[in-house]
C-alpha positions in Angstrom: -10.7 12.0 -9.3 -10.0 9.2 -6.8 -7.4 8.5 -4.1 -6.2 4.9 -3.9 -4.9 3.6 -0.5 -3.2 0.3 -1.2 -2.2 -1.9 1.7 -0.1 -5.0 0.9 2.9 -7.2 1.8 6.2 -5.3 1.3 7.4 -7.8 -1.3 4.4 -6.9 -3.6 5.4 -3.2 -3.8 7.4 -3.6 -7.1 4.5 -5.4 -8.8 2.0 -2.8 -7.5 4.1 0.2 -8.6 4.6 -1.4 -12.0 0.8 -1.7 -12.4 0.4 2.0 -11.5 3.1 3.1 -13.9 1.5 1.0 -16.7 -1.6 3.1 -16.1 0.3 6.4 -16.3 0.0 7.3 -12.6 2.2 10.4 -12.2 3.1 10.1 -8.6 2.7 8.0 -5.5 3.7 7.8 -1.8 5.1 4.6 -0.3 5.3 3.9 3.4 6.5 0.9 5.5 3.9 0.5 8.2 2.9 -1.9 11.0 -0.7 -3.0 11.0 -3.2 -5.6 11.9 -6.2 -6.8 9.9 -7.8 -10.0 8.5 -4.5 -11.4 7.3 -3.1 -14.2 9.6 -0.1 -13.2 11.6 2.7 -15.7 12.0 4.4 -16.8 15.3 7.8 -15.2 16.0 10.3 -15.8 18.8 9.6 -13.7 21.9 12.4 -11.2 22.6 13.1 -9.4 25.8 15.1 -6.2 25.6 17.5 -5.2 28.4 19.4 -2.0 27.5 21.0 -2.4 24.1 20.7 -6.2 24.1 17.8 -8.5 23.1 17.3 -12.0 24.4 15.1 -14.8 23.2 12.9 -16.4 25.9 12.4 -19.6 24.0 8.6 -18.9 23.7 6.9 -18.0 20.5 4.3 -15.3 20.3 1.9 -13.9 17.7 2.6 -10.2 17.3 -0.2 -7.7 17.5 1.1 -6.0 14.3 3.1 -7.0 11.3 5.1 -5.1 8.8 3.3 -4.2 5.6 3.5 -1.5 2.9 1.1 1.3 2.1 0.9 3.1 -1.3 -1.1 6.2 -1.8 -1.9 7.7 -5.2 -4.4 9.8 -7.0 -6.0 8.7 -10.3 -8.6 9.8 -12.8 -12.1 8.4 -12.3 -11.8 6.7 -15.7 -8.7 4.6 -14.6 -9.9 3.3 -11.2 -11.6 0.1 -12.3 -8.8 -1.0 -14.5 -6.1 -0.3 -11.9 -8.1 -2.1 -9.1 -8.7 -5.1 -11.4 -5.0 -5.3 -12.3 -4.0 -5.1 -8.6 -6.5 -7.7 -7.6 -5.6 -10.0 -10.5 -1.8 -9.7 -10.3 -0.9 -9.6 -6.6 -1.2 -12.6 -4.3 -2.1 -16.2 -4.6 -5.8 -15.8 -5.0 -6.5 -18.0 -1.9 -5.3 -15.9 1.0 -5.8 -12.2 1.4 -2.8 -10.3 0.1 -3.8 -6.7 0.8 -6.6 -4.2 0.4 -7.4 -1.2 -1.9 -9.5 1.6 -0.6 -11.0 4.1 -3.1 -11.9 7.6 -1.9 -13.5 10.5 -3.7 -11.4 13.6 -4.2 -13.4 16.7 -5.0 -10.5 19.1 -5.9 -6.7 19.1 -6.4 -4.3 21.9 -7.0 -0.6 21.9 -8.0 1.4 24.4 -6.0 3.4 26.7 -8.3 2.0 25.9 -11.7 -1.6 26.9 -10.7 -2.9 23.8 -12.6 -5.8 22.0 -11.1 -8.0 18.9 -11.5 -7.0 15.7 -13.3 -4.4 17.5 -15.4 -2.0 17.3 -12.4 -2.2 13.5 -12.2 -0.2 12.4 -15.2 3.5 12.4 -15.9 4.8 15.2 -18.2 
């Protein structure tokens, strides 16, 4: 069994979740995060906060972090290659980086309450 950690632009979340559902993924976690990586960050107006108000300085800055999305899910070993290929082939323009997928080994998994374990807990009922 594998854990997939998928980092991508927030607008790509519906496409990514559709791909995961198509492959029978039973569950996932989705987070909005701020991160920095190889993707180019764009200039934004600089803001100065004073109390409850924000003022633009007229300067433009490149932020240290930008908003992205992270999806975590667990999948059977037999599904990993197809899912990763679908994500890589379907999301983004193909010329600029649009995200990353990290694949991690999971040695054991248990469902609390039902006492099921292993890959049986990964699919929808």
